[in-house]
C-alpha positions in Angstrom: -8.8 3.1 11.0 -11.2 1.5 8.6 -13.1 -1.7 8.7 -12.7 -4.6 6.3 -15.4 -6.9 4.9 -14.3 -10.1 3.2 -16.6 -11.8 0.7 -16.5 -14.1 -2.3 -16.6 -12.6 -5.8 -20.1 -12.3 -7.1 -21.6 -12.8 -3.6 -23.4 -10.2 -1.5 -22.8 -12.1 1.7 -20.1 -10.9 4.2 -18.0 -13.9 5.2 -15.8 -12.0 7.7 -15.9 -8.5 9.1 -13.0 -6.8 10.9 -13.2 -3.6 12.9 -10.1 -1.4 12.7 -8.5 -3.8 10.3 -4.9 -4.2 9.3 -4.2 -6.4 6.3 -0.9 -8.3 6.0 0.1 -11.0 3.6 -1.9 -14.1 4.6 -3.5 -12.5 7.7 -6.0 -9.9 8.9 -6.0 -8.3 12.3 -9.0 -6.4 13.7 -10.2 -5.4 17.1 -12.9 -8.1 16.9 -11.2 -10.8 14.9 -7.8 -12.1 13.8 -7.1 -14.7 11.2 -4.2 -16.2 9.4 -4.8 -18.1 6.2 -3.2 -18.6 2.8 -6.8 -18.6 1.4 -7.3 -14.9 1.9 -6.5 -14.2 -1.7 -9.7 -16.1 -2.7 -11.8 -13.4 -1.0 -12.6 -9.9 -2.2 -12.0 -7.0 0.1 -14.2 -4.0 0.8 -12.8 -1.2 3.0 -15.5 0.8 4.8 -16.3 3.0 7.7 -19.6 1.2 8.2 -20.1 -1.5 10.9 -21.6 -4.9 10.2 -22.7 -6.5 13.4 -22.7 -10.3 13.8 -26.0 -12.2 14.1 -26.2 -15.2 16.4 -28.6 -18.1 16.6 -30.3 -19.3 19.8 -27.2 -21.5 20.6 -24.8 -18.6 20.4 -23.4 -19.6 17.0 -22.7 -16.8 14.5 -25.0 -17.1 11.5 -24.0 -14.0 9.5 -24.0 -10.2 9.7 -26.8 -7.6 9.9 -25.7 -6.1 6.6 -24.7 -7.3 3.1 -21.9 -6.1 0.9 -24.3 -3.9 -1.0 -25.3 -2.2 2.3 -21.8 -1.0 2.9 -20.3 2.2 1.6 -16.9 2.0 -0.1 -15.5 4.9 1.9 -12.8 3.3 4.0 -9.0 3.6 3.6 -7.1 0.4 3.3 -4.4 -0.4 5.9 -2.1 -2.9 4.3 1.3 -3.8 5.7 3.7 -5.6 3.3 7.3 -6.5 3.7 9.8 -5.6 1.0 12.0 -8.6 0.2 15.5 -8.1 1.5 17.1 -8.4 -2.0 14.7 -5.6 -3.3 15.6 -3.4 -0.3 19.4 -3.9 -0.9 18.9 -3.1 -4.6 17.1 0.2 -3.7 19.9 1.1 -1.2 22.5 0.6 -4.0 20.5 2.9 -6.3 20.2 5.5 -3.5 24.0 5.3 -2.9 24.7 5.7 -6.6 22.5 8.7 -6.9 24.0 10.2 -3.7 27.5 9.9 -5.1 26.7 12.0 -8.2 26.8 15.8 -8.5 24.0 17.9 -10.0 26.1 18.4 -13.2 26.7 14.6 -13.5 22.9 14.1 -13.2 22.3 16.5 -16.0 25.0 15.0 -18.2 23.5 11.5 -17.5 20.1 12.6 -18.6 21.4 14.3 -21.7 23.4 11.2 -22.8 20.7 8.6 -21.9 17.8 10.5 -23.5 19.6 12.1 -26.4 16.9 10.8 -28.8 14.1 12.7 -26.9 13.0 16.2 -27.8 14.5 19.1 -25.8 11.3 19.7 -23.6 11.3 16.0 -22.6 15.0 16.2 -21.7 14.4 19.3 -19.6 11.5 17.6 -17.8 13.5 14.5 -17.1 16.4 16.6 -15.8 14.0 18.3 -13.3 12.7 14.9 -12.3 16.2 13.4 -11.8 17.4 16.5 -10.0 14.4 16.4 -7.7 15.1 12.8 -6.7 18.8 13.6 -6.3 17.9 16.6 -4.1 15.6 14.4 -2.0 18.3 11.8 -1.4 20.8 14.6 -0.5 18.4 16.3 1.9 17.6 13.0 3.6 21.3 12.5 4.3 21.7 15.9 6.0 22.0 16.2 9.7 20.1 19.3 10.6 20.6 20.9 14.0 18.3 23.4 15.5 
């Protein structure tokens, strides 16, 4: 997993650094730190494989990190978890059911009627796209036994 540095736009100072970070709406979870805050949207995010180590004062209070934003490479992969709203999920299920109920010929006919003002090559491309989606839905509904 990648690490995540949070900083204010225009600043070079790391405000928070998460090792093996997972970003969710209003929260970040890392091996070293976890926060929940509605103010996360105010911070810029940089995903990196680098490590920024905390620096502590003589009393043990963290004063910053041993790197700045410009020291970090932008080579990390973001790990973001977001929840699809229930209404959106239900809408997608209805689309999927509608597509699954059609035949290949019905799909082709739908494309020809809906995109009749397109040129023939565009219609052919759209047919292939629609049929690929239809095939994917059909395949996902199959129970394959080995």
